[in-house]
Chimera marker file (.cmm) of the C-alpha trace (Angstrom):
<marker_set name="trace">
<marker id="1" x="136.118" y="69.342" z="148.764" r="1" g="1" b="0" radius="0.5"/>
<marker id="2" x="133.923" y="69.945" z="151.740" r="1" g="1" b="0" radius="0.5"/>
<marker id="3" x="132.314" y="66.623" z="150.889" r="1" g="1" b="0" radius="0.5"/>
<marker id="4" x="135.388" y="64.711" z="151.569" r="1" g="1" b="0" radius="0.5"/>
<marker id="5" x="136.413" y="66.816" z="155.357" r="1" g="1" b="0" radius="0.5"/>
<marker id="6" x="132.875" y="65.801" z="156.004" r="1" g="1" b="0" radius="0.5"/>
<marker id="7" x="133.655" y="62.168" z="155.693" r="1" g="1" b="0" radius="0.5"/>
<marker id="8" x="136.795" y="62.190" z="157.470" r="1" g="1" b="0" radius="0.5"/>
<marker id="9" x="138.918" y="61.786" z="154.481" r="1" g="1" b="0" radius="0.5"/>
<marker id="10" x="141.723" y="64.629" z="153.713" r="1" g="1" b="0" radius="0.5"/>
<marker id="11" x="143.440" y="65.181" z="150.125" r="1" g="1" b="0" radius="0.5"/>
<marker id="12" x="146.567" y="64.009" z="149.410" r="1" g="1" b="0" radius="0.5"/>
<marker id="13" x="149.208" y="65.071" z="147.375" r="1" g="1" b="0" radius="0.5"/>
<marker id="14" x="150.708" y="63.313" z="144.213" r="1" g="1" b="0" radius="0.5"/>
<marker id="15" x="154.297" y="61.886" z="144.327" r="1" g="1" b="0" radius="0.5"/>
<marker id="16" x="156.905" y="62.745" z="141.890" r="1" g="1" b="0" radius="0.5"/>
<marker id="17" x="160.513" y="61.486" z="140.866" r="1" g="1" b="0" radius="0.5"/>
<marker id="18" x="162.615" y="64.406" z="140.487" r="1" g="1" b="0" radius="0.5"/>
<marker id="19" x="166.322" y="63.974" z="138.338" r="1" g="1" b="0" radius="0.5"/>
<marker id="20" x="168.344" y="66.292" z="138.196" r="1" g="1" b="0" radius="0.5"/>
<marker id="21" x="171.707" y="66.546" z="136.870" r="1" g="1" b="0" radius="0.5"/>
<marker id="22" x="175.208" y="66.985" z="139.152" r="1" g="1" b="0" radius="0.5"/>
<marker id="23" x="177.487" y="68.876" z="137.158" r="1" g="1" b="0" radius="0.5"/>
<marker id="24" x="180.432" y="65.956" z="136.194" r="1" g="1" b="0" radius="0.5"/>
<marker id="25" x="179.139" y="64.044" z="138.645" r="1" g="1" b="0" radius="0.5"/>
<marker id="26" x="176.358" y="62.282" z="137.771" r="1" g="1" b="0" radius="0.5"/>
<marker id="27" x="172.326" y="62.542" z="138.752" r="1" g="1" b="0" radius="0.5"/>
<marker id="28" x="170.687" y="62.541" z="141.721" r="1" g="1" b="0" radius="0.5"/>
<marker id="29" x="167.181" y="61.533" z="142.009" r="1" g="1" b="0" radius="0.5"/>
<marker id="30" x="164.167" y="63.082" z="144.916" r="1" g="1" b="0" radius="0.5"/>
<marker id="31" x="160.634" y="61.406" z="145.260" r="1" g="1" b="0" radius="0.5"/>
<marker id="32" x="158.914" y="64.234" z="146.841" r="1" g="1" b="0" radius="0.5"/>
<marker id="33" x="155.631" y="65.239" z="148.096" r="1" g="1" b="0" radius="0.5"/>
<marker id="34" x="154.299" y="68.723" z="147.800" r="1" g="1" b="0" radius="0.5"/>
<marker id="35" x="157.835" y="69.808" z="148.290" r="1" g="1" b="0" radius="0.5"/>
<marker id="36" x="159.195" y="67.109" z="151.433" r="1" g="1" b="0" radius="0.5"/>
<marker id="37" x="161.403" y="64.907" z="150.385" r="1" g="1" b="0" radius="0.5"/>
<marker id="38" x="160.310" y="61.143" z="151.191" r="1" g="1" b="0" radius="0.5"/>
<marker id="39" x="163.763" y="59.418" z="149.668" r="1" g="1" b="0" radius="0.5"/>
<marker id="40" x="166.927" y="60.517" z="146.915" r="1" g="1" b="0" radius="0.5"/>
<marker id="41" x="170.033" y="58.831" z="145.685" r="1" g="1" b="0" radius="0.5"/>
<marker id="42" x="172.121" y="59.770" z="143.494" r="1" g="1" b="0" radius="0.5"/>
<marker id="43" x="173.558" y="57.688" z="140.538" r="1" g="1" b="0" radius="0.5"/>
<marker id="44" x="176.466" y="57.886" z="137.791" r="1" g="1" b="0" radius="0.5"/>
<marker id="45" x="173.749" y="57.436" z="134.641" r="1" g="1" b="0" radius="0.5"/>
<marker id="46" x="170.681" y="59.162" z="134.353" r="1" g="1" b="0" radius="0.5"/>
<marker id="47" x="169.059" y="55.773" z="133.613" r="1" g="1" b="0" radius="0.5"/>
<marker id="48" x="170.233" y="54.581" z="136.767" r="1" g="1" b="0" radius="0.5"/>
<marker id="49" x="169.072" y="57.753" z="138.637" r="1" g="1" b="0" radius="0.5"/>
<marker id="50" x="165.337" y="57.076" z="136.793" r="1" g="1" b="0" radius="0.5"/>
<marker id="51" x="165.132" y="53.393" z="137.656" r="1" g="1" b="0" radius="0.5"/>
<marker id="52" x="165.683" y="54.062" z="141.225" r="1" g="1" b="0" radius="0.5"/>
<marker id="53" x="163.131" y="56.906" z="141.678" r="1" g="1" b="0" radius="0.5"/>
<marker id="54" x="161.130" y="54.985" z="140.342" r="1" g="1" b="0" radius="0.5"/>
<marker id="55" x="161.811" y="51.709" z="142.503" r="1" g="1" b="0" radius="0.5"/>
<marker id="56" x="161.764" y="54.313" z="145.492" r="1" g="1" b="0" radius="0.5"/>
<marker id="57" x="158.274" y="55.683" z="144.635" r="1" g="1" b="0" radius="0.5"/>
<marker id="58" x="156.865" y="51.697" z="143.794" r="1" g="1" b="0" radius="0.5"/>
<marker id="59" x="158.207" y="51.075" z="147.104" r="1" g="1" b="0" radius="0.5"/>
<marker id="60" x="156.593" y="54.162" z="149.018" r="1" g="1" b="0" radius="0.5"/>
<marker id="61" x="153.438" y="53.293" z="147.244" r="1" g="1" b="0" radius="0.5"/>
<marker id="62" x="153.851" y="49.781" z="147.817" r="1" g="1" b="0" radius="0.5"/>
<marker id="63" x="154.311" y="49.903" z="151.670" r="1" g="1" b="0" radius="0.5"/>
<marker id="64" x="151.486" y="52.250" z="152.451" r="1" g="1" b="0" radius="0.5"/>
<marker id="65" x="149.076" y="49.795" z="150.435" r="1" g="1" b="0" radius="0.5"/>
<marker id="66" x="149.880" y="47.019" z="152.469" r="1" g="1" b="0" radius="0.5"/>
<marker id="67" x="149.785" y="49.240" z="155.670" r="1" g="1" b="0" radius="0.5"/>
<marker id="68" x="146.122" y="50.104" z="154.822" r="1" g="1" b="0" radius="0.5"/>
<marker id="69" x="145.099" y="46.736" z="154.123" r="1" g="1" b="0" radius="0.5"/>
<marker id="70" x="146.326" y="45.486" z="157.568" r="1" g="1" b="0" radius="0.5"/>
<marker id="71" x="144.854" y="47.892" z="159.465" r="1" g="1" b="0" radius="0.5"/>
<marker id="72" x="141.507" y="46.833" z="157.496" r="1" g="1" b="0" radius="0.5"/>
<marker id="73" x="142.173" y="43.431" z="157.833" r="1" g="1" b="0" radius="0.5"/>
<marker id="74" x="143.117" y="44.142" z="161.919" r="1" g="1" b="0" radius="0.5"/>
<marker id="75" x="139.455" y="45.674" z="162.753" r="1" g="1" b="0" radius="0.5"/>
<marker id="76" x="137.484" y="42.764" z="161.403" r="1" g="1" b="0" radius="0.5"/>
<link id1="1" id2="2" r="1" g="1" b="0" radius="0.2"/>
<link id1="2" id2="3" r="1" g="1" b="0" radius="0.2"/>
<link id1="3" id2="4" r="1" g="1" b="0" radius="0.2"/>
<link id1="4" id2="5" r="1" g="1" b="0" radius="0.2"/>
<link id1="5" id2="6" r="1" g="1" b="0" radius="0.2"/>
<link id1="6" id2="7" r="1" g="1" b="0" radius="0.2"/>
<link id1="7" id2="8" r="1" g="1" b="0" radius="0.2"/>
<link id1="8" id2="9" r="1" g="1" b="0" radius="0.2"/>
<link id1="9" id2="10" r="1" g="1" b="0" radius="0.2"/>
<link id1="10" id2="11" r="1" g="1" b="0" radius="0.2"/>
<link id1="11" id2="12" r="1" g="1" b="0" radius="0.2"/>
<link id1="12" id2="13" r="1" g="1" b="0" radius="0.2"/>
<link id1="13" id2="14" r="1" g="1" b="0" radius="0.2"/>
<link id1="14" id2="15" r="1" g="1" b="0" radius="0.2"/>
<link id1="15" id2="16" r="1" g="1" b="0" radius="0.2"/>
<link id1="16" id2="17" r="1" g="1" b="0" radius="0.2"/>
<link id1="17" id2="18" r="1" g="1" b="0" radius="0.2"/>
<link id1="18" id2="19" r="1" g="1" b="0" radius="0.2"/>
<link id1="19" id2="20" r="1" g="1" b="0" radius="0.2"/>
<link id1="20" id2="21" r="1" g="1" b="0" radius="0.2"/>
<link id1="21" id2="22" r="1" g="1" b="0" radius="0.2"/>
<link id1="22" id2="23" r="1" g="1" b="0" radius="0.2"/>
<link id1="23" id2="24" r="1" g="1" b="0" radius="0.2"/>
<link id1="24" id2="25" r="1" g="1" b="0" radius="0.2"/>
<link id1="25" id2="26" r="1" g="1" b="0" radius="0.2"/>
<link id1="26" id2="27" r="1" g="1" b="0" radius="0.2"/>
<link id1="27" id2="28" r="1" g="1" b="0" radius="0.2"/>
<link id1="28" id2="29" r="1" g="1" b="0" radius="0.2"/>
<link id1="29" id2="30" r="1" g="1" b="0" radius="0.2"/>
<link id1="30" id2="31" r="1" g="1" b="0" radius="0.2"/>
<link id1="31" id2="32" r="1" g="1" b="0" radius="0.2"/>
<link id1="32" id2="33" r="1" g="1" b="0" radius="0.2"/>
<link id1="33" id2="34" r="1" g="1" b="0" radius="0.2"/>
<link id1="34" id2="35" r="1" g="1" b="0" radius="0.2"/>
<link id1="35" id2="36" r="1" g="1" b="0" radius="0.2"/>
<link id1="36" id2="37" r="1" g="1" b="0" radius="0.2"/>
<link id1="37" id2="38" r="1" g="1" b="0" radius="0.2"/>
<link id1="38" id2="39" r="1" g="1" b="0" radius="0.2"/>
<link id1="39" id2="40" r="1" g="1" b="0" radius="0.2"/>
<link id1="40" id2="41" r="1" g="1" b="0" radius="0.2"/>
<link id1="41" id2="42" r="1" g="1" b="0" radius="0.2"/>
<link id1="42" id2="43" r="1" g="1" b="0" radius="0.2"/>
<link id1="43" id2="44" r="1" g="1" b="0" radius="0.2"/>
<link id1="44" id2="45" r="1" g="1" b="0" radius="0.2"/>
<link id1="45" id2="46" r="1" g="1" b="0" radius="0.2"/>
<link id1="46" id2="47" r="1" g="1" b="0" radius="0.2"/>
<link id1="47" id2="48" r="1" g="1" b="0" radius="0.2"/>
<link id1="48" id2="49" r="1" g="1" b="0" radius="0.2"/>
<link id1="49" id2="50" r="1" g="1" b="0" radius="0.2"/>
<link id1="50" id2="51" r="1" g="1" b="0" radius="0.2"/>
<link id1="51" id2="52" r="1" g="1" b="0" radius="0.2"/>
<link id1="52" id2="53" r="1" g="1" b="0" radius="0.2"/>
<link id1="53" id2="54" r="1" g="1" b="0" radius="0.2"/>
<link id1="54" id2="55" r="1" g="1" b="0" radius="0.2"/>
<link id1="55" id2="56" r="1" g="1" b="0" radius="0.2"/>
<link id1="56" id2="57" r="1" g="1" b="0" radius="0.2"/>
<link id1="57" id2="58" r="1" g="1" b="0" radius="0.2"/>
<link id1="58" id2="59" r="1" g="1" b="0" radius="0.2"/>
<link id1="59" id2="60" r="1" g="1" b="0" radius="0.2"/>
<link id1="60" id2="61" r="1" g="1" b="0" radius="0.2"/>
<link id1="61" id2="62" r="1" g="1" b="0" radius="0.2"/>
<link id1="62" id2="63" r="1" g="1" b="0" radius="0.2"/>
<link id1="63" id2="64" r="1" g="1" b="0" radius="0.2"/>
<link id1="64" id2="65" r="1" g="1" b="0" radius="0.2"/>
<link id1="65" id2="66" r="1" g="1" b="0" radius="0.2"/>
<link id1="66" id2="67" r="1" g="1" b="0" radius="0.2"/>
<link id1="67" id2="68" r="1" g="1" b="0" radius="0.2"/>
<link id1="68" id2="69" r="1" g="1" b="0" radius="0.2"/>
<link id1="69" id2="70" r="1" g="1" b="0" radius="0.2"/>
<link id1="70" id2="71" r="1" g="1" b="0" radius="0.2"/>
<link id1="71" id2="72" r="1" g="1" b="0" radius="0.2"/>
<link id1="72" id2="73" r="1" g="1" b="0" radius="0.2"/>
<link id1="73" id2="74" r="1" g="1" b="0" radius="0.2"/>
<link id1="74" id2="75" r="1" g="1" b="0" radius="0.2"/>
<link id1="75" id2="76" r="1" g="1" b="0" radius="0.2"/>
</marker_set>
């Protein structure tokens, strides 16, 4: 842990997709990291909520990768 702080990097929390039942109305999905919600939505079926939650997670991760890649390219 101390080595990371010396190098200027910080520990990164894990993202998670949470799917909860909303009584008779459907399913709510959320993409969270350390309690902070990054994306959320509502679907009628559980498979649909799972798909959209995982899709949002993939989108967040791909955007972070592209942002880091473009920043590295601009430093060259």
